[in-house]
Every structure is written in C-alpha cells, then in structure tokens.
C-alpha positions as CSV (number, residue, x, y, z in Angstrom):
1,M,-16.1,31.7,17.6
2,S,-19.5,32.8,16.3
3,G,-22.0,30.0,15.7
4,K,-23.9,31.9,13.0
5,V,-23.9,30.7,9.4
6,Y,-21.6,32.9,7.3
7,D,-23.6,34.0,4.2
8,Y,-20.6,33.5,1.9
9,E,-22.8,33.4,-1.2
10,N,-24.4,36.7,-0.5
11,T,-21.2,38.4,0.5
12,M,-19.3,37.2,-2.6
13,G,-22.3,37.1,-5.0
14,V,-23.1,39.2,-8.0
15,R,-26.3,40.3,-9.7
16,R,-27.0,40.9,-13.4
17,V,-27.7,44.6,-14.1
18,G,-27.7,44.6,-17.9
19,P,-26.6,42.7,-21.0
20,N,-23.1,41.3,-20.2
21,L,-23.0,43.5,-17.1
22,Y,-22.9,42.4,-13.5
23,E,-22.3,44.2,-10.1
24,S,-21.1,43.0,-6.7
25,N,-23.8,42.5,-4.1
26,H,-21.4,44.3,-1.6
27,P,-17.9,45.8,-1.6
28,L,-15.4,43.0,-1.3
29,L,-13.5,42.4,1.9
30,R,-10.2,44.3,2.5
31,A,-7.0,42.3,2.7
32,H,-6.6,43.5,6.4
33,D,-7.7,46.4,8.6
34,N,-4.7,48.6,7.8
35,T,-5.3,48.8,4.1
36,K,-8.0,50.2,1.8
37,E,-7.3,47.5,-0.8
38,V,-9.3,44.4,-1.4
39,H,-7.8,41.0,-1.1
40,K,-6.6,39.8,-4.6
41,G,-8.1,36.3,-4.2
42,T,-11.6,37.7,-3.7
43,I,-11.3,39.8,-6.9
44,V,-10.3,36.7,-8.9
45,G,-13.0,34.6,-7.2
46,Q,-15.8,37.0,-8.0
47,A,-14.6,37.4,-11.6
48,V,-14.8,33.5,-11.9
49,L,-18.3,33.6,-10.6
50,V,-19.3,36.2,-13.2
51,A,-17.8,34.0,-16.0
52,I,-19.7,31.0,-14.7
53,N,-23.0,32.9,-14.5
54,S,-22.5,33.9,-18.1
55,T,-22.3,30.3,-19.4
56,P,-24.7,27.3,-19.4
57,E,-24.9,24.9,-16.4
58,R,-22.6,22.2,-17.8
59,F,-19.5,24.5,-18.0
60,C,-16.9,25.2,-15.4
61,P,-13.6,27.1,-15.4
62,S,-10.4,25.4,-16.7
63,A,-7.9,28.2,-17.0
64,I,-7.9,31.7,-15.5
65,H,-5.3,34.3,-16.3
66,S,-5.6,37.5,-14.2
67,T,-3.9,40.9,-14.4
68,F,-4.1,43.4,-11.5
69,L,-4.0,46.9,-13.0
70,K,-4.8,49.2,-10.1
71,P,-5.8,48.8,-6.5
72,V,-9.4,47.7,-5.9
73,L,-10.9,49.5,-3.0
74,G,-13.0,47.9,-0.3
75,D,-15.6,50.6,0.0
76,V,-17.1,50.5,-3.6
77,P,-18.8,47.5,-5.3
78,I,-17.2,46.3,-8.5
79,T,-19.0,46.6,-11.9
80,W,-18.1,43.6,-14.1
81,K,-18.2,43.8,-17.9
82,V,-18.2,40.5,-19.8
83,E,-16.9,40.0,-23.4
84,D,-17.9,36.9,-25.2
85,L,-14.8,35.8,-27.2
86,A,-16.0,32.3,-28.0
87,N,-19.1,30.1,-27.6
88,G,-18.4,26.5,-28.6
89,N,-20.1,23.2,-28.0
90,T,-17.5,22.1,-25.5
91,F,-15.8,25.4,-24.4
92,Y,-16.5,29.1,-23.8
93,H,-14.0,32.0,-23.6
94,R,-14.7,35.1,-21.6
95,T,-12.8,38.3,-20.8
96,I,-14.0,39.8,-17.5
97,K,-13.1,43.4,-16.7
98,G,-13.6,45.0,-13.3
99,F,-14.4,48.7,-12.8
100,Q,-14.8,51.0,-9.9
101,N,-16.0,54.5,-10.4
102,K,-15.8,53.9,-14.2
103,E,-12.1,53.1,-14.0
104,M,-10.8,49.7,-15.0
105,K,-9.0,48.0,-12.1
106,F,-8.7,44.4,-13.1
107,N,-8.8,42.2,-16.2
108,T,-9.0,38.4,-16.5
109,S,-9.3,35.9,-19.4
110,I,-11.2,32.8,-18.4
111,F,-11.7,29.5,-20.4
112,L,-14.6,27.3,-19.4
113,K,-15.1,23.7,-20.6
114,T,-17.7,21.0,-20.1
115,K,-17.5,19.5,-16.6
116,K,-15.3,16.4,-16.4
117,S,-14.2,14.3,-13.5
118,C,-11.3,11.9,-14.0
119,R,-12.5,9.8,-11.1
120,E,-16.0,9.6,-12.7
121,L,-14.5,8.6,-16.1
122,V,-12.5,5.9,-14.5
123,K,-15.6,4.6,-12.7
124,Q,-17.6,4.6,-15.9
125,Y,-14.8,2.6,-17.6
126,D,-14.6,0.1,-14.8
127,E,-18.4,-0.4,-14.9
128,F,-18.2,-0.8,-18.7
129,K,-15.4,-3.4,-18.4
130,A,-17.3,-5.3,-15.7
131,G,-20.4,-5.4,-18.0
132,L,-18.4,-6.9,-20.8
133,E,-17.1,-9.6,-18.5
134,R,-20.6,-10.5,-17.3
135,K,-21.7,-10.6,-21.0
136,R,-19.0,-13.0,-21.9
137,E,-19.6,-15.2,-18.9
138,Y,-23.4,-15.5,-18.9
139,E,-24.5,-15.0,-22.6
140,E,-24.3,-17.8,-25.2
141,D,-22.4,-17.2,-28.4
142,D,-24.7,-16.1,-31.2
143,D,-23.3,-15.6,-34.7
144,D,-26.5,-13.6,-35.6
145,D,-26.2,-11.3,-32.6
146,E,-25.7,-7.8,-34.1
147,D,-26.2,-5.9,-30.9
148,E,-23.9,-2.9,-30.9
149,V,-22.0,-2.1,-27.7
150,K,-20.9,1.5,-27.0
151,V,-17.2,1.2,-26.4
152,I,-15.7,3.4,-23.7
153,A,-12.0,4.1,-24.0
154,K,-9.8,3.6,-20.9
155,P,-9.0,7.1,-19.5
156,F,-5.3,8.0,-19.8
157,H,-3.8,10.3,-17.2
158,F,-0.8,10.9,-15.0
159,Q,0.2,13.5,-12.5
160,T,2.9,14.9,-10.2
161,P,3.9,12.4,-7.6
162,Y,2.0,13.0,-4.3
163,P,4.3,14.9,-1.9
164,K,5.6,12.8,1.0
165,F,5.1,15.6,3.5
166,L,1.4,15.8,2.6
167,G,1.1,12.1,3.0
168,N,2.7,12.3,6.5
169,A,0.4,15.1,7.6
170,D,-2.0,14.2,10.4
171,R,-5.2,15.7,8.8
172,E,-7.5,14.8,11.7
173,A,-5.3,16.5,14.2
174,N,-5.6,19.7,12.3
175,L,-9.3,19.7,11.5
176,I,-10.4,22.5,13.8
177,G,-14.1,22.3,14.6
178,S,-14.7,19.7,11.9
179,K,-18.3,19.1,13.2
180,K,-19.1,22.7,12.3
181,K,-17.3,22.5,9.0
182,L,-15.1,25.5,9.7
183,C,-12.8,26.4,6.9
184,H,-9.1,26.7,7.8
185,I,-5.6,26.4,6.4
186,F,-2.9,24.3,7.9
187,D,0.5,25.5,6.7
188,N,3.2,22.7,6.9
189,V,6.8,23.5,5.9
190,P,8.9,20.3,6.2
191,I,11.9,20.6,8.5
192,E,14.1,19.2,5.7
193,I,13.6,22.4,3.7
194,V,14.2,25.1,6.2
195,D,15.5,25.6,9.7
196,D,12.5,26.7,11.6
197,E,14.5,28.3,14.4
198,Q,15.8,30.8,11.9
199,A,12.7,31.3,9.8
200,A,9.2,32.6,10.3
201,P,7.1,30.2,12.3
202,E,4.4,28.0,10.9
203,K,0.8,28.9,11.6
204,T,-2.6,27.3,11.7
205,F,-5.4,29.8,11.4
206,L,-9.1,30.0,10.6
207,T,-10.4,31.6,7.4
208,G,-14.1,31.2,8.2
209,N,-16.6,32.6,10.6
210,G,-19.1,30.0,11.9
211,D,-20.6,27.3,9.8
212,V,-20.0,27.3,6.0
213,R,-23.0,26.0,4.0
214,S,-22.8,23.8,1.0
215,F,-22.1,26.1,-2.0
216,V,-24.4,26.6,-5.0
217,R,-23.0,26.4,-8.5
218,G,-19.6,28.0,-9.0
219,F,-18.7,28.9,-5.4
220,H,-16.3,26.0,-4.9
221,F,-14.2,27.6,-7.6
222,V,-14.5,31.0,-6.0
223,G,-13.2,29.5,-2.7
224,L,-10.3,27.9,-4.5
225,A,-9.2,31.2,-6.1
226,I,-9.3,32.9,-2.7
227,L,-7.4,30.2,-0.9
228,L,-4.6,30.1,-3.6
229,D,-3.8,33.8,-3.3
230,L,-4.2,33.7,0.5
231,I,-1.6,31.0,0.8
232,F,0.9,32.6,-1.4
233,G,0.4,36.0,0.1
234,Q,0.7,34.8,3.7
235,H,3.1,31.9,3.6
236,A,4.8,31.1,0.3
237,Q,7.1,34.1,0.3
238,V,10.6,33.5,-1.2
239,L,12.1,34.7,2.0
240,R,10.2,33.6,5.1
241,I,10.3,36.9,6.9
242,L,7.0,38.0,8.6
243,S,7.4,41.7,7.7
244,L,8.1,41.1,4.0
245,D,5.6,42.8,1.7
246,K,4.5,41.8,-1.8
247,Q,2.2,43.1,-4.6
248,T,0.6,40.5,-6.9
249,L,1.1,41.5,-10.5
250,D,-0.6,38.6,-12.3
251,H,-1.4,35.0,-11.8
252,T,-2.8,32.0,-13.7
253,I,-4.9,29.1,-12.3
254,Y,-5.3,25.9,-14.2
255,I,-8.1,23.7,-13.0
256,H,-7.5,20.1,-14.2
257,D,-10.5,18.4,-12.6
258,I,-13.9,19.4,-11.2
259,D,-13.2,17.3,-8.0
260,S,-11.8,20.5,-6.4
261,D,-14.0,21.2,-3.4
262,S,-12.6,24.1,-1.5
263,T,-14.6,23.2,1.7
264,K,-12.6,20.0,2.0
265,W,-8.9,19.2,2.7
266,L,-6.5,20.5,0.1
267,G,-2.8,20.1,-0.1
268,F,-0.4,22.6,-1.7
269,L,3.1,21.9,-3.0
270,F,4.7,25.3,-3.9
271,R,8.1,26.3,-5.2
272,V,10.0,29.5,-6.2
273,T,11.3,29.1,-9.8
274,R,12.8,32.6,-10.3
275,F,13.6,35.7,-8.3
276,V,15.2,38.7,-10.1
277,N,14.7,42.5,-10.2
278,D,12.5,42.3,-7.0
279,R,10.1,40.0,-8.9
280,V,9.4,36.5,-7.8
281,L,7.7,33.7,-9.8
282,L,5.9,31.1,-7.7
283,E,4.3,27.8,-8.8
284,A,2.1,25.4,-6.9
285,E,0.3,22.1,-7.4
286,I,-3.0,21.6,-5.6
287,F,-4.1,18.1,-4.4
288,N,-7.5,17.1,-3.1
289,D,-8.3,14.8,-0.2
290,Q,-8.1,11.8,-2.6
291,K,-4.4,12.6,-3.5
292,E,-5.4,13.8,-7.0
293,H,-3.6,16.7,-8.6
294,I,-6.6,18.9,-9.4
295,G,-5.0,22.3,-10.1
296,T,-1.9,24.3,-10.8
297,F,-1.2,27.9,-9.8
298,V,1.4,30.3,-11.2
299,Q,1.9,33.8,-9.7
300,Q,4.2,36.7,-10.3
301,S,4.7,39.2,-7.5
302,L,6.7,42.3,-6.8
303,I,8.7,41.9,-3.5
304,Y,9.4,44.9,-1.3
305,R,12.5,43.8,0.5
306,K,13.3,47.0,2.4
307,G,16.8,45.7,3.3
308,L,15.4,42.6,5.0
309,T,17.2,40.0,2.9
310,K,20.0,39.7,5.4
311,D,17.5,38.1,7.8
312,G,15.9,35.8,5.2
313,K,16.5,32.1,5.0
314,L,15.6,30.1,1.9
C-alpha cells in the first residue's frame, strides 16, 4: 500500500471559470478499468461540491436529487452550470447541470440549509438547563430583578432504531491501517437474512490510497455521496450475484445532520422495497459512529439480469 498522501481535494476539486460556471480540475475516475464511464457517486459528489461553493460558508446540503441522463466519460472534464433557484436567509436551492463536449449528461437539484447539529443543540440545551439550576441555587430572590434570560427550547427528535447487527459489529477488528486513517468499507450481511453458502460472499476492501487528509469545507459531503453509490453498486443488489449488472437511473440523498464525517465509521441499513420491470428501488439509512441516523438514501436502478435470477438468493 502506498504511503503517499492521496490528494483527494485536487482530484475531485473544481475551479470557477465564469459566472455560475465551474469546471472539474481533472476528468473523474472511471468506475473500473473495463469501462469508459465515470463512477456515478463521483459525479454526484462533485455536483455537491459545486453547489456548496456557490453558497455562503454557513450552508450545507440537506437534500440532493440526481438524474443520470447519459454516460459521463472518464477522459473529459465536466463543465458545471449553476442555476440559482432560491436564495433565502436559511436555505438555498440550486440546479446543477453537468456537460461534456457541450452535451448535458447529468442534472441534480440540491437544497442547502444553515448548518445544524442535533448533538450540538442538545449540548446547548443541557448547558442552558444547568445554568438555570445554578441561578436558582446560588442567587437570592429579587422581586425587582428584571434580567431577561434567553430561553432555549428542548430539541425534539427521534430516529430509526439502531440496527442490532451494527451494534454487534466489531469495528476495531475491521479498522484496516487505522493509524494511517485509510478509508475502507466493511460490508456485513447478517446470517439471519441470507444463507452465505448460496449467496455472493461478503468483502472487506480499501477505497483509499495512502493517508487521507482532513477535508476542507464540503468534502465530507462529497465523500458521503461517493460511498453511498459505491455500496449500492457493489453490495446492495437485490439478488446477491457477483456478475449482476445495474445502471443507476436516479437517486436522492437526504442529509439530516452535519455530523456525517465520511472519514469515520459509518453504518448502513439497506432494503429493497420494490422490484418490477427490471427496475429496483433501494433505500438505506446511514448511521454515524455515535449511533445517530444522519442520512437517508433512495436509489432507482435498472437491473440487467441476463437469465441469472435462477442463481439468485434473496
């Protein structure tokens, strides 16, 4: 494994070349050596970066709906055109269109909102509550005291129950080269769901090359978009057959919380909700290392079965 630092920010980065116009620093990486097409996740990730660069510092993506129109090739940089649909005090709305050789290949609608962390809001409320208790305990009652106290409402939230199989996973045993901060994915399919002897085997594999630096603004969300499509493309197939091919038609990412660092441990709970006319609809919940449900992913794909369903096992 190479010890060099992978310049992820330069490889995936964009530069502004005109009003509402950006261009990739480099052609994006191909999905694999045997195809000319770019990996779908990198396309979405770079579009997210363009949207972030077009808004003020305090905003981050909250919803991303992407449509893949034509194959994006790995030998030509992408030209990105930005349409400002809304500029509010607490939200922005952008349409990002990707072009190669003046032909539109990709379109996405991205909503961005002011950054909010549920964990931070709970912390602020706890500090506020503790301050009130200290005030009651140590201050004397004063009828003439008209000091106004800024009231902080208790944050209300709930989420999908944390999956048992994620709780049982030995994270430390699967942290490959943790001292070098290598990015990797550990795919764990519970034995209760499928007979592993009859299905495609599980895999642990690296997705990085050397040390990965701390990301600048926006790149954690870029990494999240790449990981989501990679996991569905490689592992979350409706039929666990290694030779099964699929083509992503569109997908939507909802980011519920900014505590979604793609360089740290992430857990995914995915399910197939519909398969008909060779189209499959997949859904996933994303959990961070604090067991918080930080994102939801929905993807529609076209499945090329090629007569392989007889070997598949749900």
